[in-house]
C-alpha positions as CSV (number, residue, x, y, z in Angstrom):
1,M,-82.0,-17.1,-130.1
2,A,-85.8,-18.0,-130.3
3,E,-85.1,-21.8,-130.9
4,H,-82.9,-21.6,-128.1
5,F,-85.6,-20.4,-126.0
6,F,-88.5,-22.7,-127.3
7,N,-86.2,-25.9,-127.2
8,A,-84.9,-25.4,-123.5
9,A,-85.3,-28.1,-121.0
10,D,-87.1,-26.7,-118.0
11,S,-84.1,-27.7,-116.2
12,D,-82.3,-25.1,-118.2
13,L,-85.5,-22.5,-118.6
14,S,-88.2,-23.0,-115.8
15,H,-91.7,-22.2,-117.0
16,A,-93.1,-22.9,-113.5
17,H,-91.0,-20.5,-111.7
18,G,-91.7,-18.0,-115.1
19,W,-94.7,-17.8,-114.4
20,D,-94.8,-17.9,-110.8
21,L,-93.8,-14.3,-110.9
22,I,-97.2,-13.8,-113.1
23,F,-99.7,-15.8,-110.7
24,G,-97.7,-15.7,-107.1
25,E,-99.7,-17.9,-104.8
26,R,-103.1,-16.8,-105.9
27,F,-103.9,-19.2,-108.4
28,G,-102.3,-22.3,-107.3
29,R,-100.6,-24.7,-110.1
30,G,-101.8,-26.5,-113.2
31,L,-100.6,-27.7,-116.5
32,L,-98.8,-24.3,-117.3
33,N,-97.1,-23.8,-114.3
34,L,-95.4,-27.3,-113.5
35,D,-92.2,-28.7,-115.1
36,D,-90.6,-31.9,-115.9
37,E,-92.5,-35.2,-115.2
38,P,-95.2,-33.6,-113.3
39,H,-96.0,-31.0,-116.3
40,R,-95.1,-34.1,-118.9
41,A,-97.5,-36.4,-116.9
42,A,-100.4,-33.8,-116.8
43,R,-100.1,-32.9,-120.4
44,R,-100.2,-36.5,-121.5
45,A,-103.8,-37.0,-119.4
46,L,-105.6,-33.5,-120.7
47,M,-104.5,-33.5,-124.1
48,A,-107.0,-36.0,-125.1
49,V,-109.7,-33.2,-123.8
50,L,-108.2,-30.5,-125.3
51,N,-107.6,-32.1,-128.7
52,R,-109.2,-31.7,-131.8
53,K,-112.1,-34.2,-131.4
54,A,-112.4,-32.7,-127.7
55,T,-113.2,-29.2,-129.1
56,A,-115.9,-30.5,-131.8
57,E,-117.7,-31.5,-128.6
58,Y,-117.3,-27.9,-126.8
59,A,-118.6,-26.2,-129.7
60,S,-122.1,-27.2,-129.0
61,V,-121.6,-25.5,-125.7
62,A,-120.4,-22.6,-127.1
63,V,-123.0,-22.2,-129.6
64,E,-125.7,-22.7,-127.0
65,I,-124.3,-19.8,-124.9
66,L,-124.0,-17.6,-128.0
67,D,-127.3,-18.1,-128.9
68,R,-128.7,-17.0,-126.1
69,V,-126.5,-13.8,-125.5
70,V,-126.0,-12.7,-129.0
71,P,-129.2,-11.6,-129.9
72,A,-129.9,-10.0,-126.6
73,L,-126.9,-7.3,-127.4
74,P,-128.0,-3.9,-127.7
75,V,-128.5,-1.8,-130.5
76,D,-127.5,1.5,-131.9
77,E,-125.3,2.0,-128.3
78,P,-122.3,1.7,-127.2
79,V,-121.1,-2.0,-126.5
80,D,-117.9,-2.7,-124.6
81,L,-116.7,-5.8,-126.6
82,H,-114.0,-6.8,-124.3
83,A,-116.5,-6.8,-121.1
84,F,-118.7,-9.2,-123.4
85,T,-116.3,-11.3,-124.5
86,K,-115.1,-12.0,-121.2
87,K,-118.3,-13.2,-119.9
88,V,-118.9,-15.2,-122.8
89,T,-115.5,-17.0,-122.8
90,F,-115.6,-17.5,-119.3
91,E,-119.2,-19.3,-119.2
92,V,-118.4,-21.2,-121.9
93,A,-114.6,-22.2,-119.9
94,A,-116.5,-22.7,-116.8
95,A,-119.2,-25.4,-118.3
96,V,-116.7,-27.3,-120.2
97,F,-113.8,-27.7,-117.6
98,A,-115.8,-27.2,-114.5
99,G,-119.4,-28.4,-115.0
100,L,-120.6,-25.0,-113.5
101,S,-124.0,-23.5,-114.2
102,A,-124.3,-20.1,-115.9
103,S,-124.7,-18.6,-112.1
104,E,-121.9,-20.4,-110.7
105,A,-119.6,-19.2,-113.7
106,S,-120.4,-15.7,-112.9
107,E,-119.6,-16.0,-109.4
108,L,-116.6,-17.6,-110.2
109,L,-115.7,-14.9,-112.7
110,G,-115.9,-12.1,-110.1
111,L,-113.6,-13.8,-107.8
112,F,-111.0,-14.5,-110.5
113,T,-111.4,-10.9,-110.8
114,T,-110.3,-10.3,-107.1
115,L,-107.6,-12.4,-107.6
116,Q,-106.1,-10.8,-110.6
117,A,-106.3,-7.1,-108.9
118,P,-102.8,-5.5,-108.8
119,D,-100.5,-5.6,-105.6
120,L,-101.2,-2.9,-103.0
121,E,-98.7,-1.7,-100.1
122,L,-99.3,-3.7,-96.9
123,G,-100.1,-1.5,-94.0
124,T,-102.3,0.3,-96.2
125,P,-106.5,0.2,-95.5
126,G,-106.5,-0.6,-99.4
127,G,-103.6,-3.0,-99.2
128,D,-105.1,-4.9,-96.2
129,R,-108.2,-4.9,-97.6
130,L,-107.1,-6.6,-100.9
131,I,-105.5,-9.5,-98.9
132,R,-108.7,-9.9,-97.0
133,D,-110.4,-9.8,-100.5
134,I,-107.9,-12.5,-102.0
135,A,-107.8,-14.6,-99.0
136,R,-111.9,-14.8,-99.0
137,S,-111.9,-15.2,-102.7
138,R,-109.1,-18.1,-102.5
139,R,-111.2,-20.1,-100.2
140,R,-114.2,-19.6,-102.5
141,V,-112.7,-20.6,-105.5
142,R,-111.4,-23.9,-103.7
143,A,-115.0,-24.4,-102.5
144,L,-116.2,-23.9,-106.0
145,L,-113.8,-26.2,-107.8
146,L,-114.0,-28.7,-105.1
147,T,-117.3,-29.3,-105.9
148,A,-117.1,-29.1,-109.4
149,V,-114.3,-32.2,-109.1
150,D,-116.6,-34.0,-106.6
151,R,-119.6,-34.1,-109.0
152,A,-117.1,-35.4,-111.8
153,H,-116.1,-38.0,-109.6
154,A,-119.5,-39.6,-109.9
155,V,-118.9,-39.9,-113.8
156,D,-115.1,-41.8,-113.5
157,D,-114.9,-42.1,-117.5
158,E,-111.8,-41.9,-119.2
159,R,-113.9,-41.5,-122.1
160,S,-116.0,-38.6,-121.6
161,Y,-114.7,-34.8,-122.4
162,G,-114.9,-32.0,-120.4
163,V,-114.6,-32.1,-116.5
164,A,-115.8,-35.7,-116.5
165,G,-113.0,-36.9,-118.5
166,L,-110.3,-34.5,-117.3
167,V,-110.9,-35.8,-113.8
168,A,-110.9,-39.4,-114.7
169,R,-107.5,-39.3,-117.0
170,L,-105.7,-37.3,-113.8
171,R,-106.9,-39.7,-111.7
172,A,-105.8,-42.6,-113.6
173,L,-102.1,-41.4,-113.4
174,P,-99.9,-43.2,-111.4
175,G,-99.6,-41.4,-108.4
176,P,-102.6,-39.3,-109.1
177,P,-103.2,-35.7,-107.9
178,T,-105.6,-35.0,-104.9
179,D,-108.5,-33.4,-105.3
180,E,-107.0,-30.1,-104.5
181,E,-104.5,-30.7,-107.1
182,I,-107.0,-31.3,-109.4
183,A,-109.0,-28.3,-108.7
184,G,-105.8,-26.5,-109.5
185,H,-105.3,-27.9,-112.6
186,I,-109.4,-26.6,-113.6
187,T,-108.2,-23.4,-112.1
188,I,-105.3,-22.8,-114.4
189,L,-107.2,-23.8,-117.1
190,L,-110.1,-21.4,-116.7
191,L,-107.6,-18.6,-116.3
192,A,-105.6,-19.3,-119.2
193,G,-108.4,-20.1,-121.2
194,F,-110.8,-17.4,-121.0
195,E,-108.4,-14.7,-120.6
196,T,-106.7,-15.0,-123.8
197,T,-109.9,-15.9,-126.3
198,A,-111.6,-13.0,-124.5
199,Y,-109.1,-10.9,-125.7
200,L,-108.5,-12.4,-129.0
201,S,-112.4,-12.3,-129.9
202,A,-112.8,-8.8,-128.4
203,R,-109.6,-7.8,-130.7
204,L,-111.0,-9.6,-134.0
205,L,-114.3,-7.9,-133.6
206,W,-113.2,-4.6,-133.1
207,L,-110.2,-4.3,-135.7
208,L,-113.4,-5.7,-138.2
209,A,-115.2,-2.9,-136.8
210,R,-112.5,-0.5,-137.9
211,H,-112.2,-1.9,-141.0
212,P,-115.8,-1.9,-142.8
213,A,-114.1,-3.4,-146.2
214,E,-112.5,-6.6,-144.4
215,Q,-115.9,-7.0,-142.1
216,S,-117.9,-6.9,-145.4
217,A,-115.8,-9.6,-147.0
218,V,-115.7,-11.6,-143.9
219,R,-119.5,-11.8,-143.6
220,R,-119.9,-12.8,-147.2
221,D,-117.2,-15.3,-147.0
222,L,-119.5,-16.8,-143.7
223,A,-122.1,-16.8,-145.8
224,A,-120.7,-18.7,-148.9
225,S,-118.6,-21.1,-146.5
226,E,-119.3,-24.4,-144.2
227,P,-119.8,-23.3,-140.7
228,G,-116.4,-23.1,-139.1
229,D,-114.5,-23.2,-142.8
230,S,-114.0,-19.7,-143.7
231,P,-110.8,-18.8,-145.0
232,L,-111.3,-14.7,-144.9
233,L,-112.2,-15.5,-140.9
234,E,-109.0,-17.7,-140.4
235,A,-106.9,-14.6,-142.2
236,A,-108.6,-11.9,-140.1
237,F,-107.9,-14.2,-136.9
238,S,-104.5,-15.1,-137.8
239,E,-103.8,-11.4,-138.2
240,T,-105.3,-10.4,-135.2
241,A,-103.3,-12.8,-133.0
242,R,-100.1,-11.1,-135.1
243,L,-100.8,-7.8,-134.0
244,H,-102.4,-8.6,-130.9
245,P,-101.2,-11.5,-129.3
246,P,-103.0,-12.4,-125.9
247,L,-99.4,-12.4,-124.2
248,F,-96.7,-9.8,-124.3
249,W,-94.1,-12.0,-122.8
250,L,-93.5,-15.4,-122.0
251,P,-92.2,-15.7,-118.8
252,R,-89.0,-18.2,-118.0
253,R,-86.2,-18.5,-114.9
254,A,-83.0,-19.7,-115.8
255,E,-81.9,-22.8,-113.6
256,T,-78.4,-22.8,-114.3
257,D,-76.0,-20.5,-115.9
258,L,-76.9,-19.9,-119.7
259,I,-75.6,-18.5,-122.9
260,F,-77.5,-16.9,-125.5
261,G,-75.9,-15.7,-128.3
262,D,-73.1,-13.7,-126.8
263,T,-75.1,-13.3,-123.6
264,L,-74.2,-15.2,-120.3
265,L,-77.4,-15.4,-118.3
266,P,-76.4,-16.7,-114.4
267,A,-78.8,-19.3,-113.1
268,G,-81.8,-17.3,-111.3
269,T,-82.0,-14.7,-114.2
270,E,-85.8,-14.1,-115.0
271,V,-86.0,-14.4,-119.1
272,F,-88.7,-12.9,-121.4
273,Y,-89.4,-14.0,-124.8
274,S,-91.6,-11.0,-126.4
275,I,-94.1,-12.6,-128.6
276,A,-95.6,-8.9,-129.3
277,D,-92.3,-7.3,-130.6
278,T,-91.6,-10.4,-132.7
279,Q,-94.5,-10.3,-134.6
280,R,-94.0,-6.8,-135.6
281,D,-90.9,-7.4,-136.7
282,P,-90.2,-5.7,-140.7
283,A,-87.9,-8.0,-141.5
284,S,-90.9,-10.8,-141.2
285,F,-93.9,-8.5,-141.9
286,A,-94.2,-6.0,-144.4
287,D,-96.3,-2.6,-142.8
288,P,-96.1,-4.6,-139.8
289,D,-98.5,-2.2,-137.9
290,E,-101.0,-2.4,-140.5
291,F,-104.1,-5.1,-140.5
292,R,-103.5,-6.6,-143.5
293,P,-105.7,-10.1,-143.3
294,Q,-104.7,-11.1,-146.6
295,R,-101.2,-11.7,-145.7
296,F,-102.4,-14.8,-144.2
297,T,-105.1,-16.3,-147.6
298,S,-101.6,-17.5,-149.1
299,T,-99.0,-19.5,-147.8
300,D,-95.6,-17.6,-146.8
301,T,-92.5,-19.7,-146.9
302,T,-90.3,-16.5,-146.4
303,R,-90.9,-16.2,-142.5
304,G,-88.8,-17.6,-140.2
305,R,-90.2,-20.5,-137.9
306,F,-90.8,-18.3,-134.9
307,A,-92.2,-15.2,-136.5
308,M,-95.9,-16.1,-135.5
309,T,-95.9,-17.5,-132.1
310,P,-99.1,-16.0,-130.4
311,F,-99.9,-19.6,-128.5
312,S,-96.1,-20.1,-127.8
313,A,-94.4,-22.6,-129.8
314,G,-92.5,-26.2,-129.3
315,R,-93.2,-28.6,-126.4
316,R,-94.9,-25.9,-124.6
317,L,-97.2,-24.9,-127.2
318,C,-100.4,-23.4,-125.9
319,A,-102.6,-27.0,-125.1
320,G,-105.9,-25.3,-125.3
321,I,-105.3,-23.9,-128.6
322,H,-107.9,-25.6,-130.7
323,V,-110.8,-24.7,-128.3
324,G,-109.6,-20.9,-127.8
325,T,-108.9,-20.7,-132.0
326,M,-112.8,-22.7,-132.1
327,E,-114.4,-20.3,-129.5
328,T,-112.7,-17.2,-131.4
329,K,-113.8,-18.1,-134.7
330,L,-117.3,-19.1,-133.4
331,I,-118.2,-15.6,-131.3
332,A,-117.0,-13.5,-134.5
333,A,-118.8,-15.7,-137.1
334,T,-122.0,-15.4,-134.5
335,V,-121.8,-11.7,-133.7
336,L,-121.3,-10.9,-137.5
337,H,-124.5,-13.2,-138.5
338,H,-126.5,-10.8,-136.3
339,F,-125.1,-7.6,-136.7
340,S,-122.8,-5.2,-138.7
341,L,-120.2,-3.4,-136.1
342,H,-119.2,0.3,-136.2
343,A,-116.0,1.6,-134.2
344,P,-116.3,5.2,-133.6
345,P,-113.5,7.3,-135.1
346,G,-110.1,8.0,-133.1
347,P,-106.7,6.8,-132.6
348,H,-106.1,3.5,-132.3
349,I,-106.6,1.8,-128.6
350,G,-103.4,0.0,-127.6
351,D,-102.9,-2.7,-124.7
352,T,-101.7,-3.0,-121.4
353,S,-100.7,-5.4,-119.1
354,P,-101.3,-5.4,-115.6
355,N,-98.9,-8.5,-114.5
356,G,-96.6,-7.9,-117.4
357,T,-97.9,-11.1,-119.4
358,S,-101.4,-11.2,-120.0
359,V,-102.9,-8.5,-122.2
360,T,-105.9,-6.3,-121.8
361,P,-106.8,-3.2,-124.0
362,S,-106.1,0.0,-122.7
363,E,-109.5,1.5,-122.6
364,P,-112.8,-0.2,-123.7
365,L,-113.2,-1.4,-127.1
366,L,-116.5,0.0,-127.8
367,V,-118.4,-0.5,-131.0
368,R,-122.0,0.3,-132.3
369,L,-124.3,-2.7,-133.1
370,Q,-126.6,-2.5,-136.1
371,E,-128.9,-5.6,-137.2
372,V,-127.8,-7.4,-140.3
373,M,-130.9,-6.9,-143.0
374,R,-131.6,-10.5,-144.5
């Protein structure tokens, strides 16, 4: 059934109409919520600024930001990891994919936060105020990102990375998108990129704080490894993505009558694939609720192809997987270089999903930091 889901054509299971349920009209359209040839053309154009080579260029941007903000984290007082990683990952994404300054990124993050607010009933003071706030936020997001597109036009070099290459490659397409449509692509890249990366980074650090032995092992391995090449950090990252994938569900809509196994799905049916449940299937993972990075330190050939899909799979594999993975590991490595992390005792903090798909911790992921003695 998983293979059927991931290999289905857009004309069978629409990716765009599925994500419309999540985004509505608040964020516009981009690579994530397009189907068929518009999606294929945009993906071909954008992969050159999302591939491994491009990602290596963006690492320097992330390092510069992390070197500024990580040493300034408070010591011996509670730090909300998710609040921290949201600001960092958004600043990195806004710098790379929109060419925005730190202050512009901070403003844009506030606007995105408004656009992500849950719906309220119309006709109530709160509901009517939210509608006005959303309208104002959409206008300001549009203005900021059209300015970013206009700046990038001056470069107009398809060999460039980041926003300049992104804009140039989209403009080079047959029947090129308008500036507003290019701004829509940037909006979706920012949204999809920062949300998932911020969540995974915070969860990875929090799980290591909850497991001191694993944290110490990763820190030692980082010290003994080349930058970006720590097998134990890689294993801890994979285990974090298994336990806490950044999306609960992948949304689609049946465009025609379809049969999944013995089930008929009439056209128009909303279809959701549960990443979170699949990755805790005891048939694929022993003790599936336990944090055990060592399960990823060797190749396990017994798991099925779709046992792990934290970044989707098949032709719709997350286009920004290399950027998000690089950034998550870099955040973890930088924080662990400066600090040891200590989580307060208590029950495991679970997740919630305001829109049914993207994930946020149900409570703040609080830790205390202590400077590492060297």
